[in-house]
N, C-alpha and C positions, 0 to 999 in steps of 0.2 A: 571571502567573508566567512564561509562555513568550513570548518575543518573536517576532512574526510579521512577516516582511519583506513588507509590503503593496506596496511599490514594485515588487518583482520579481513578486509574484503578479498585479499589474495588467498585466503584460506580456502575459498571456493573457486573451482574452475568449471564453468558451465560447459555442457556438452549435450549432444542429442543421441549419438550412437553409443549404446552400452558396450562394456567390455565383453569379448566373446567368452572368456572364462573368468570366473571370480571365486577366490577362496576366502577372502577376508570378509568380515561383517560389513553391512551397509546400513545407512540411516534410512528409515522408512517413514515417509510422510503420508499417513493413511487418513482419508477423509470420509466421513459419513455426512453427506451434504457438504456444508462448510465447516463442520466440526472436526477437529484434529484429534486423533487417538494418541494418548500419552499415558505414561506411568505417572501416578501422582504421589509425591512425597508431601511432607507437612507444609513446606513453603516453596516447593519447586516442582517443575514438570520435566519429564525426560521422554525423548523419542524412543521408539523401538529401535534397537541396534542389533540386527540379526543377519545371519548369512542368507536366510531364506524367510520371506514373510510367512510362508506356510507353517513355520514353527509356532505361530500364534494360534493355529487352528482356524484361521479365517480365510475365506475366499475373497477375491476382488474382481472387479469388472474391467479394469484398465490399469496398465502399468506404464509409467513414463520415467525414463532415465533423465536425471537433471544435471549430472556431472559429478565432481568429486569435492568433498569437503574434508580437509586434513588428509588427503590422499585416500579417502574411503568413498565408495560409491553412494549416491543418493537417489532414491526412487520416490515417486509420488504414485499412490494407488487410490482408486475409487471403490469404496465399499458398497455392497448392495444395501438398499433400504431395509431397515429393521435389524441390521447386524448388531448383536449385543457386544459390548466391550468385555474382553477377558477379565478375570479376577485381578484386582489391583490396578486396573486401567480405567480410563474414562474418556469421554468425548468432551472437548473444550473448544469454545470459540477463540479465535486468535486474539481478540482484544483482551480476553480474560487471562490469557497466559503470558501476556507481555510482562517482562520482569521476573517471570518464574522459569521460563525457558531461556537457555543461553541465547544472547541477543543475535549472534550471527545465524544460529539455527532458526530463530524466530523469523528473520527476514527471508530465509530460505523457505520456510513454511508459507510465507506470503507469496513467493514465486510459485510454489507447488500448488497451492489452492487455485491459483489463476489458470494454471495449465490443466488441472483436473476439470475445472468448470468449463473451460473452452472445449475440451474433449467431449464433455457431457452434452454440450449444447450445440455442437457442430458435427453432427453425424450424417446429415443429409444435405446434398447440394441445394442451395437456395435458388439456383437458376433452373435446374432440370429435375430435381427430386431423386437423383441417384445417390446411393450411399457413398460417402467420401472415403478415400483411402489415405493413410498416413504416408508422407514422403519419408523415405528411409534415412536421409542425411540432413534434414532440416526440420525445424518445428513448424510443420505446415501439413495441411491436408489438401488432397487434389481430387477433383471429380474425374473418374476414368472415362466419362462420356463427353463432357464439354470442356474439360481442362481447367475449370474454375479453381483458383487457389484460395485457401482460407488459412490465415495466420492467427495466432492468439490475439484476442481483442485487447487493445490498450487505449484508454481514453486520457489524453493530456489535459491537465487542469492547471491553471495559474493560481498562485496564492501570494498576497502582497501585504507588506507592512507599510502603511502610509504614515509619514512623520510630518508634524507641524511644530517646529521649534522643539520644545521639550515634551511634546505630546504625541501619542500615537492613536490611530483610529482603530476602534474595536467595535464589533457588532455581535448581535445575538440572533441566531436562527431558531426557528420553532423546534427543530429536531435536536437541539443541543440539550445536554443534561441541565437540570435546574441551576440557574445562577451562572452558567458558563458563557463567557464571551470569547471571541477569537478575532483574528484578522480576516480580511475579505478573501474569498476564493470563488472560482467558477471554472466551468469547462471551456476549452478552446473550441470555437466554431469553425466549420469548414471555410478555408480561404483566409483565415486570420493568421497574422504573426502572433507570437507570444506577447509582444509589447502591445499590440492592438487589443488583445484579449484582456490584458490588465486594465487598460484605459476604459474599455467598454464596461467591464464588470463593475469597476468603481463608480463610473457615471450612472450605470443602471441601478445599482443598489443604494447608493447614498447621494447621488447628484453632484459630486465634486469632481474637479479635474486634478490630474497628477502630472508630475514631470520628474526628470532625473532618475528614470528607472535604472536599477542596477541588479544584476543577477546575484542571487544569494546562494542557492543550492537546490538540489532536487531530492525527491524521496519517492520510491515505489510505494503505492498505497493500495493494498489488496482488498479494499472494501467498496466495490468488488474488484475493479481492474483499472485503477488510475495510475498516472504518473504525475506527481505534484511538482511543479516547477516554481521555485520561490524567488520573489523579487522584493527589493525595498524601493520606495518612491517618496518623493517630496510633494507636499500639498501645493497645488498651483492655483486654486481659486474655487469659489462657490460656497454655498451653505448646505449643511446636511439636510437632505430631503429623503426620508426613509421610504424605500419601496416595500410596502407592507405585504406584498405577495412573496417577497424573499426574506425579509427580516422582521423581527419583533422590535429591535432597538439598535441604536448605533450612537456613538459619541466619541469625543476626544478625552483621553485619559493621560495623566502624568504617572511617572514611575511609582510614586508613593500612594497612588489612589487607583490601583488597577482592580477591575472586577474579577470574578472567578476565571480560572485559566483552563485551556485545553490540556490534555494529558501529555506526559513526557514522550509518548510514542510518536508525536506528530512534529512535522516541520514547522507548524504554526507555533508550537511552544519554543522551538529553537529560534525563530524570528523574534519572539517577545523577549527571550533571554538575551539575545544580541542587543536589542534596544536597551534593556536594563543595564547591560555592561557599559554601553555608551554613556549612560546617565550616571555611571558610578555607583549603581545599585547592585546588591547581591543577587545571585540567581534565585529563582523560585524553588521551593522545596516540595510542594505538594504535587 
C-alpha cells in the first residue's frame, strides 16, 4: 500500500564498529539536549561535514558511530550543557528542520538523537547500580557485575485509518496544534499483538469496533523513541463515544470536508492521502 524508496534508503548502511582509520570527511549529528547543530542558510539547513568534529572548536561527551551515508561515515555526539553554537550555526529541533534538511539525513538525525538520548539515560545498571559499559560490536550496554544488557529503547505504536464507506474517522487530541485532526494511534501494551492493539485503541478512544485490518507501512518516530506501525481498517459497528481523557473531538469526515491535517512528516498524513487517492481526490498541499 505504501511505496518505500529503497534506493534512497540504501544510501545508508548502518553499523556499530567505526573504521580504524578514516581520511574522508564525516557527517556529524551533534545534539545539545534534543536540538541538532546545523549550518543555517536562508531556506535550508546543513549538517557539519568534517574530518574531525574538533574542527568546530567544540568538545563532546559521547561519540557514537552510526554507519555510512553515501559511503561517508556518520557520527552522533552529545554536547555538554551550555555549549554555544559556532558562528553561522544554530541549534534546531528536528520538527523545525523537516523540509530544510535533506530528507534522508533528517531521518538519520532521528536515529542519531535516539541513540544519544539512550546513552545519556542508561549509564547506570538499574539492577545493581554499577556503571554500564558499551558492548564493542553491538548497540548495547552491559553491566560488568550482574551482566544485565540494555539496548536502545523503542516503543512500538499503532496508527490506523478507519473507513466507513466514503468516510474516514478523524479525532483531535489536546496536544495537537489548533484545528488539527488526525487518525487514531496508541502504544502497544505488553502481551498484545499489533492487531489487538489497534482494536483496543479504537474501542477505548471512540467506542467502535473495526474489522479487515491491513498493514499499510511503518515509520520511525523519534519524538522521542517510537516506531509507528500503520494500518487501515473497516468500520464494524458501534456509535462514536469519545473518551474525553484521550480526545477532545472525533467524527466521520468525507474527502471534501476534512478538518486541519497533520504535517507531511508523519505517516498519519500518508494514510490520509492514501484515502484521498482512493476517493479520486488530489493530495493535500499544506
